[in-house]
C-alpha positions in Angstrom: 25.7 84.6 15.7 22.7 85.0 15.2 20.8 82.4 17.6 23.1 83.9 20.6 22.2 86.8 20.1 18.3 86.1 19.8 19.0 84.3 23.5 20.3 87.5 24.7 17.7 89.4 23.4 14.8 86.8 24.5 16.6 87.1 28.5 17.0 90.7 28.2 13.0 90.9 27.5 12.1 88.7 30.2 14.4 90.6 32.6 12.4 94.1 31.5 9.1 91.9 32.0 9.7 91.7 35.3 10.8 94.6 36.5 7.7 96.5 34.3 5.5 94.0 36.3 6.9 95.3 39.8 6.8 98.7 38.8 5.5 100.6 42.3 4.1 103.9 42.8 4.2 106.1 45.8 2.6 109.2 46.7 5.0 111.2 48.4 3.3 114.2 49.7 2.2 116.2 46.5 4.8 114.5 44.3 4.2 110.9 42.8 7.4 108.3 42.1 7.4 105.2 40.2 10.4 103.0 41.0 11.6 99.3 40.8 11.7 97.5 44.1 15.0 97.2 45.3 14.2 92.9 45.6 13.3 93.2 42.0 16.6 95.3 41.0 18.7 92.5 42.7 17.1 89.5 41.3 17.6 90.9 38.1 21.5 91.5 39.3 21.4 88.2 40.7 24.1 85.3 39.6 21.6 83.3 37.9 20.5 86.4 35.9 23.7 87.7 35.2 25.0 84.0 34.4 22.3 83.8 31.6 22.8 86.9 30.2 26.4 87.0 29.7 26.6 83.5 28.4 25.0 84.8 25.1 26.5 88.0 25.2 29.6 87.3 22.8 31.9 89.3 26.0 35.3 87.1 26.5 35.7 85.2 29.8 37.8 87.7 31.5 35.8 90.4 30.8 32.9 89.1 32.3 34.4 88.1 35.4 35.5 91.7 35.9 32.0 92.7 35.0 30.7 90.5 37.5 32.8 91.5 39.8 31.5 95.3 39.5 27.9 93.9 39.9 28.2 92.3 42.9 30.3 95.6 44.5 28.1 98.6 43.7 27.0 97.8 40.4 23.4 96.0 40.7 21.0 99.6 40.1 23.2 100.3 36.8 23.6 96.7 35.4 19.3 96.5 35.8 18.9 99.8 34.0 21.2 99.2 31.4 19.2 95.5 30.6 15.9 97.6 31.1 17.4 100.2 28.1 17.8 96.8 25.8 21.9 98.1 25.6 24.5 95.7 23.7 26.9 93.9 25.4 29.5 96.2 24.3 27.6 99.3 25.9 26.9 97.2 28.8 30.7 96.6 29.5 31.4 100.0 28.9 29.0 101.7 31.3 30.4 99.0 34.0 33.6 99.6 33.3 34.0 103.3 34.0 30.6 104.1 36.4 29.1 102.3 39.4 25.8 102.7 41.2 27.1 105.7 43.1 26.9 108.0 39.8 23.1 107.6 39.6 21.5 109.5 38.7 23.6 111.0 35.7 22.7 114.8 35.2 22.2 116.2 31.6 25.3 117.3 31.3 27.8 113.8 32.1 28.7 111.9 29.5 29.3 108.1 30.0 31.7 107.8 26.6 31.5 106.6 23.2 32.0 102.8 22.1 31.1 101.7 18.5 27.6 101.4 19.3 26.7 103.6 21.9 25.0 106.3 20.9 23.0 109.8 22.4 20.1 107.5 21.9 21.4 105.1 23.9 22.2 108.1 26.9 19.1 109.8 26.4 17.0 106.2 27.2 19.6 105.5 30.4 18.8 109.1 31.2 14.8 109.1 30.9 14.6 105.6 33.0 16.9 105.7 35.5 14.4 107.5 38.3 13.2 104.3 38.2 16.4 102.7 40.0 17.4 105.8 42.6 14.9 104.4 44.7 17.6 104.3 48.0 18.0 101.9 51.0 17.1 103.7 53.9 19.4 102.8 56.9 19.0 102.9 61.1 20.1 105.6 62.4 20.9 107.9 59.5 19.4 111.1 59.4 20.6 113.5 56.9 21.1 111.0 53.8 20.5 113.4 51.0 17.4 112.1 48.6 16.9 115.1 46.6 16.7 114.5 42.9 16.0 110.3 43.9 13.2 108.6 44.2 11.7 108.5 47.8 9.9 105.2 48.6 7.5 106.6 51.0 3.8 107.4 50.8 2.2 110.1 52.9 -1.0 112.4 52.0 0.0 115.8 52.5 -3.6 117.3 53.2 -4.3 121.1 54.1 -3.7 119.7 57.9 -1.4 116.5 58.9 -3.3 113.7 60.0 -0.8 113.4 63.2 -0.9 117.0 64.4 1.3 120.0 64.0 3.9 121.3 66.3 6.4 124.8 66.6 9.1 122.4 65.0 6.8 121.1 62.0 4.1 118.9 60.6 3.5 115.3 61.8 2.3 112.5 59.2 1.3 109.0 58.8 3.5 107.2 56.2 4.7 103.9 55.1 7.9 102.5 53.4 8.4 100.0 51.0 9.6 96.9 52.6 12.1 96.5 50.2 13.9 99.9 51.1 13.9 99.3 55.1 15.5 96.2 55.6 15.8 97.6 59.5 11.7 97.9 59.6 11.5 94.0 58.6 9.1 93.2 62.3 6.8 96.0 61.2 5.9 94.4 57.6 2.4 95.6 56.6 0.5 94.3 53.6 1.2 95.0 49.9 5.2 95.4 50.6 4.5 98.2 52.5 5.4 98.7 56.2 3.0 99.4 59.4 2.2 102.9 59.7 5.0 105.1 60.8 5.2 108.8 62.3 6.9 111.0 59.1 8.0 114.4 60.7 8.7 117.0 57.9 10.6 119.7 59.3 9.7 123.9 59.2 13.1 125.3 60.7 16.5 123.9 59.2 18.1 124.6 62.3 16.1 123.4 64.6 15.7 119.9 62.3 19.9 120.0 62.5 19.6 120.2 66.5 17.4 117.2 66.7 19.5 115.7 64.2 22.3 115.9 65.7 20.9 114.7 69.0 19.6 111.5 67.6 23.2 110.9 66.1 24.1 110.6 69.6 21.7 108.9 71.2 22.3 106.2 68.4 25.8 105.9 69.8 25.0 106.0 73.4 24.9 102.2 75.0 21.1 100.9 73.8 18.0 102.8 73.6 15.6 103.9 76.5 11.8 102.3 76.3 11.0 106.1 77.2 12.6 107.9 74.3 11.0 107.7 71.0 12.4 106.1 68.8 13.6 107.3 65.6 14.6 104.9 62.8 15.8 106.8 60.0 15.7 110.2 58.1 16.6 112.4 54.8 17.1 115.1 53.0 14.5 116.4 50.3 14.6 119.8 48.9 16.1 121.5 51.9 13.8 119.6 54.1 14.6 117.1 56.6 12.4 114.6 57.4 12.5 111.9 61.0 10.7 108.6 60.5 9.5 107.6 64.0 7.4 105.0 65.9 3.7 105.5 65.4 2.5 106.5 68.8 -1.4 106.6 69.6 -1.3 110.3 70.5 0.6 112.6 73.1 0.0 112.8 76.7 -2.5 115.7 76.6 -4.5 114.3 73.7 -4.3 110.5 76.3 -5.5 112.9 79.0 -8.5 114.5 76.9 -9.6 110.9 75.5 -9.9 109.6 79.0 -11.2 111.8 81.6 -10.9 109.0 84.2 -8.3 107.0 84.4 -10.7 104.3 85.8 -12.1 104.4 82.4 -9.0 102.6 80.8 -7.4 99.3 81.7 -4.4 98.5 83.4 -3.9 102.1 84.8 -3.1 100.7 88.4 -1.0 102.8 90.6 1.9 100.5 89.2 1.5 102.1 85.8 1.5 105.0 87.3 5.1 105.1 89.0 6.4 103.3 86.2 5.7 106.1 83.9 7.2 108.6 86.6 9.8 106.5 87.2 10.5 105.7 83.5 10.6 109.1 82.3 13.1 110.3 85.0 15.2 107.4 84.0 15.1 108.8 80.7 15.9 112.2 81.6 18.9 110.6 83.1 20.3 109.0 80.1 19.8 112.6 78.2 22.0 114.4 80.9 24.3 111.6 81.9 26.5 110.0 79.5 24.9 111.7 76.3 24.9 115.2 78.4 22.8 116.8 76.8 19.4 118.8 78.0 16.1 118.7 76.3 14.5 122.4 76.9 10.8 121.3 75.8 9.3 118.7 78.4 5.8 119.3 78.3 2.9 116.9 77.6 2.5 117.9 73.7 6.1 116.4 73.1 5.3 113.1 75.1 4.3 110.5 73.4 1.9 107.6 74.5 2.4 103.9 72.8 0.4 101.0 73.4 1.9 97.4 71.5 0.1 94.1 73.2 2.4 92.0 71.5 4.9 93.3 73.0 2.8 94.2 76.8 3.5 97.6 76.2 0.5 99.4 77.4 0.5 103.3 77.6 4.0 103.9 78.0 5.2 107.2 78.3 7.9 108.5 75.9 9.9 111.8 75.3 9.9 113.4 71.9 10.5 116.3 69.5 14.4 116.9 70.3 14.4 120.6 67.6 15.7 122.3 71.2 17.9 119.5 72.4 21.7 120.6 72.7 24.8 119.5 74.4 25.0 120.6 78.1 28.4 120.6 78.9 29.5 120.4 82.2 28.1 121.5 85.1 30.3 124.7 86.9 30.2 125.7 90.0 27.2 127.5 90.2 25.2 124.3 89.0 24.9 125.9 85.4 25.9 124.9 82.3 24.3 126.3 78.8 22.1 128.5 78.4 18.5 128.1 77.1 17.2 130.0 74.7 13.8 129.4 74.4 11.1 132.0 75.3 7.6 132.2 74.9 4.7 131.0 76.7 5.3 127.0 77.1 3.7 126.7 80.5 6.8 124.4 81.5 8.8 127.0 81.6 11.3 127.7 84.5 11.7 131.1 86.3 15.0 131.4 85.4 14.1 132.1 81.2 12.1 135.0 82.7 15.3 136.4 83.2 18.2 135.2 81.4 17.7 132.3 80.1 20.5 130.8 82.1 21.0 127.0 83.5 20.3 123.9 81.6 19.7 120.7 83.0 17.9 122.1 85.6 15.5 123.7 83.3 14.7 120.3 82.4 13.8 119.2 86.0 11.4 121.9 86.5 9.5 121.1 83.4 9.7 117.6 84.2 8.0 118.4 87.5 5.4 120.7 86.0 4.3 117.6 83.7 4.4 115.4 87.0 2.0 117.7 88.5 -0.2 117.2 85.6 0.0 113.7 85.5 -1.2 113.1 89.1 -4.0 115.8 89.1 -5.4 113.5 86.0 -5.0 110.5 87.8 -6.6 111.1 91.1 -9.0 114.4 90.1 -9.7 113.6 86.3 -9.5 115.6 83.1 -12.1 118.3 84.0 -10.3 119.0 87.3 -6.9 119.2 85.5 -8.1 121.8 83.2 -9.6 123.5 86.0 -6.5 123.8 87.7 -4.5 125.0 84.4 -6.9 127.5 84.2 -5.9 129.1 88.0 -2.7 128.6 86.9 -2.7 131.1 84.2 -5.0 133.2 86.0 -2.3 133.1 89.0 1.2 133.4 86.9 3.2 135.2 84.2 2.8 134.1 80.9 0.7 130.7 81.9 3.8 129.5 83.6 3.8 127.5 87.0 5.5 130.4 88.4 4.4 133.9 89.3 6.4 137.2 89.6 5.2 139.5 92.8 7.4 142.5 93.8 10.1 141.2 91.7 10.2 138.1 93.6 9.3 134.4 92.2 7.2 132.4 93.6 5.2 128.7 92.5 1.7 129.8 91.6 -0.7 129.3 94.3 -2.8 126.9 92.1 0.2 124.6 92.1 1.0 124.6 95.7 -2.8 123.9 96.4 -2.5 121.1 93.9 0.1 119.6 95.8 -1.5 119.9 99.0 -4.3 118.0 98.0 -2.9 115.6 96.4 -0.5 115.1 99.7 -2.6 112.7 101.6 -2.3 110.2 98.4 1.0 110.9 97.2 3.2 112.3 100.0 6.6 110.8 98.7 5.7 111.5 95.1 4.9 114.8 95.7 7.7 115.7 98.2 10.2 115.0 95.0 7.7 117.7 92.6 8.0 120.2 95.3 12.0 119.9 95.0 11.8 119.7 91.5 9.8 123.1 91.5 12.3 125.0 93.6 13.1 128.5 91.8 16.7 128.2 92.4 17.7 125.8 89.7 20.9 125.1 92.0 18.4 123.5 94.5 16.7 121.3 92.4 17.8 117.3 92.2 19.2 116.1 89.8 17.6 113.3 87.4 19.0 110.3 88.7 18.0 112.2 92.4 14.9 112.0 91.2 14.8 108.4 89.7 16.3 107.4 92.8 13.8 109.0 95.2 10.6 108.4 93.4 12.2 104.6 93.4 11.4 104.4 96.7 8.2 105.4 96.6 5.9 102.4 97.6 
């Protein structure tokens, strides 16, 4: 038995060396995780490695065949962990017979059982090393995987200020995922076995984050994605916070307009681009309101992102994001209303109905998108400086800086908005007519998203 045992130990040592050589570190905010990449773990648990190890194990053929099946059907991590800890063949057989990868991580109160050769030291070794093997494989369109207690294979710098931005719903950071843990991102591979940079949203409020997950799961079940809705790849729960991973934008609409005070300074911003973005946002809202039967309820320039991808011929594409206020709208009743909006505050794009009782749902989004369209057209034809002046006039005219005002109990669209639309009329007459209807005070008189898209489609 001496020679086979030596071969067994030599192969085990070679496998441990391979694992150690590929040790990877991820700085996840203020935490640091060490782990073995899933690709390395799977190499250790591959058919070639298991054949070599078990050939010199002294275990009988039936036992070996059974163990190989258990490794293939959900025991890769546990097998690699057993190899790393130097378990004897009987201990490996015992561990794999009674447990699989779903058992990881073992808690200090767990007990694997005993064999002749197993001891407390073996179990302690497994518990001490298991964090290296609990790195998860993230999956597309799954947003609530609980990673608490697991290694997180994501890098991001949790500074005083987030490097992308902060909103009412959370902070957003630039982050990278280890390539072995996100197979759906293989088209976005970066250097050093890490993905290209993505956006990592860290939720502030659990209720809003759960609502956003509900929306994203519903979107994933709907037929196909929409090119004007930001792609959220995956997400997870870690220590009571929900983290969402999305495609990385160049910035939001406000930042884009401020960066380019004159749109003529930007290549490819011709009128075809302008109309394509207006139609694209209307089309995306139609998807939300249509077969998804959702509402957004927080449409504003800060929640519209700008994307560039030269390889895909994507130039300054606008996309909706931040669905923490999204909700199921249900069916519109005879009055044209559905679920009520619970949004209050001084967001400029809030519709007038929220001033009183928050009624209406889809019409809420139509008003908000109309406000965004006004901003886009003012910036496009007059520039950022003029847009800032326009917004200042709106603030002076309105209630809580919104695009409507209240006089003697009656609501009207602010004079600054009407003046801006009148100035734009000679240049964008057809688009202005659509926006005027979107900004009807009575939500029942506003067009739906499909109608907005149809009318914008007829604009020359």
